[in-house]
N, C-alpha and C positions, 0 to 999 in steps of 0.2 A: 453579751451578744456575740455569737459566732455564726457566720454565714457558711452554710454547708452547700456544696454542689454535688450533684449526682447525674451522671450520664444515663439517659433513658433511650433505649432502642425501641422503635416501633416500625411498622411496615405499611406500605400502601402500594397496591398494584404491582407486587413483586419486588419493590424497591425497599431496601433497609435504610431507615432514616435514624438520625441520632440527635436528640435534643439535650439541653442541659437544664436541669432543675436546680433552683436556688431557694433556700429557706433559712430562717433563723431557728437554730436548734434550741433556743431558750423558750420558744413558744410551744405550747402543747395543743393538740386538737386540730381539726381541719380549719383552714383559713382560706380567704379568697385567693384565687389563682389568676395570674395575668400572663398571657402569651406574649412573646416578643418575636415579631415576624421580621426576618432579616432583609437587608438591602440586596441588590442584584448580584453581589459577589458570593453570597451564601452565608451560613451561620458562622460568625467570626467572634473574636474576642470582644468586639464592640457590643454585640447583642448579649453576650454572656455577662458583660459588665452591667448592662441595663437590667438584666434579670437579677443580678446581685443587689443592685440599687433598689429594686422593687422589694426584695427580701428584707432589706434594711428598713423599709417603710411598713413592714408587717405583713406583706403578701408573700405568696409563693410565685416566683418568677420562672418562666419556662421559655428559654431561647430555642425556638422550634427550628426544624430543618426541612427544607422543601426540595433539596437537590439529591440527597443521598449521603450516607455516612462518609465523612472525610472529603466530600466534594466541595471545592472552593475555586472560584475564579481568581486569576492573578492579573488580568488585564481587562480593559473595556471590551475587547473582542470576545474573550472567554466568558465574561459576565453576560454579555448579550446572548451568546449561544446557550447558556444555562437558563436564562430567564425566558427567552422567546417561546420555547415549547409549552411552557405553562401559561403564558399570557395568551397564546393563540389557541389553547385548548381549555376552555372554561370548565368542563366537567372534570378534567384531570386536576386543574388547580383547586377546584372546590373540594374534590375528594381528598387531596393531599392535606389541605388545610383542616378539613374535618377530622382526619386521622390525628393531627396534632391536638385538636380540641379533645378528642377521645383520650389521648395519652395523658394530658394534664389532668383530666377528670379522674383518671384511674390512679393517680398518685395519692397515697394515703394522707399526705399532708394537706390536700386540697379539699375544700368544700365544693363538691361537684355542682351545686346550685348557684355558686357565686364565681363566675369566670368572665373575664374580659380579655381584650387583646389590644396591643399597641403595635405599630409597625412603622418602619422607616423606608422611604423611597419606594422601591418595589414592594416592600413589606406594608407600606401604607395602602397601596392598591389592594394587597391581599386582605387586610383586615376590613376594608370597605367591601370587598367581595363577600366576606363572611356576613356582614350586615345585610348586603343586598340580597343574598340568597336565603335570608330568614334564619340564620344561625341563632340558637338559643344562648345568647351572650348578654351580659348586663350592659356592655357598651364597648365601643372601639375607638381608638385614637390613631389618626394618621398624622405622622410627622414628616413634613416635606414629601408627602406621598403623591403618586400619580392618581388623578381623580376620575379618569374615564371609566364608564360603565361597561360591563361585559354582558353576558347572557342573563345574569341574575337581575338586571334592571327590571323594576316593576314588582318584584316580590315584596311581601309585607316586611317592613323594617321594624323590628321590635327592639333592637339594641340602640341605646343612645349613641350618638355620633359626635365626635369632636375632631375637627380638622385644624392642624397647626401648620401654617403655610407662609413661605417667603414670597412676598409680593413681587419681587423681581426674579422669580424662578422662571427661566426660559422654557423649562419643560412643561410647566403648567401656567400658561399666560392668563391674564384676567378674564378673557372670554370663556376659557375652560372652567374657571372658578365660578362664574355666573351660571354656566350650564349646570354645574354640579349643584349649586344652591337651588336652582329651579327643580332639579330632579328630586332632591331631598324634600323640598316643600310639597311637590306633587304627591310624594309618597307618604306625606303626613308624618315624617320621621321627627324625632326629638333630636335636632341637630344644632350645632354651633360651629363657627369658624373664626379663628383668630389669624390675622395676617400681620406679618412683621415687615415694616417698610425698610427699603434699602437692603433686603435680605434675599439671597439666592437659594438654590437647591443645596441639600446636604448640610444645612446650617448647624446641625448637631454634631457633625463629625470633625474632630480636631485635625484630621489628616486632609480634609478637603481644602484645596488651595489651587483651583484651576478656573479662574474667571472666564477664560475662553470657552470652557465647557459648561460653565454656569454653576459650578459647585464650589462654594466658599463657606468656610466655617464662620459662624457669628457667635462669639461668647455670650452676648446679651440675649440673642434669640434662643440660644441653647438653654440658658438659665431660665428665661421666662417660660419657654415651652415646657420644661420639666416641672416647674412650679404649677403651671396650669394643668398638666397631666395629673399631678398629685392631687390637686383639688377635685378634678373630675372623678378620679378613682375613689376618693373619699365619699363623694356624693353617691356613686354607684353602689358602694358597699355599706352605706350608713343604715 
């Protein structure tokens, strides 16, 4: 097994974006593709690493880009400035996400009828946005993602939904979680939620170590959530 990566440029609304595709070159023929939607800093080595891990599982991973080729935030202030225009403009966010979906479907290694998406923090909100706006995906996974609904709320949700959540996440308190579950139930979505006790935001990120901000890495939640993600993807593509 050799994991190959390839940068793929695509565009949306005049912005050049660059994602990273990862696949196992020992496999032949199209296989399921899984988008990896980045946290608020932009597409980083973390998301590329997850795309490679998905490739090791037999999928094609695609670490997408929502900000623009080479654009990364280096501080909370920069990250906020990059994320906010997308959060506050639902059509822009949806269009940019769909451009990434089109990009992975165009890759010859990918079975265009078998595509899912996972996302971290802001990326969790992004994959839930795809589900809420009726994107033709097998399923989505939000890992310590923001759960608030945007303009897409109320659209038919055909993708299966998995939310992996730290119960002590100050950015998504229990009331917000309950509101989300009520929304999913009203939409008749196929949804599930796993909450990890004693766990804050960014629990999959080994660099997260700011209890005051609410971001703390949890090795156990990281391991459990990845195993659950693997089981979910196996179900989607079986």
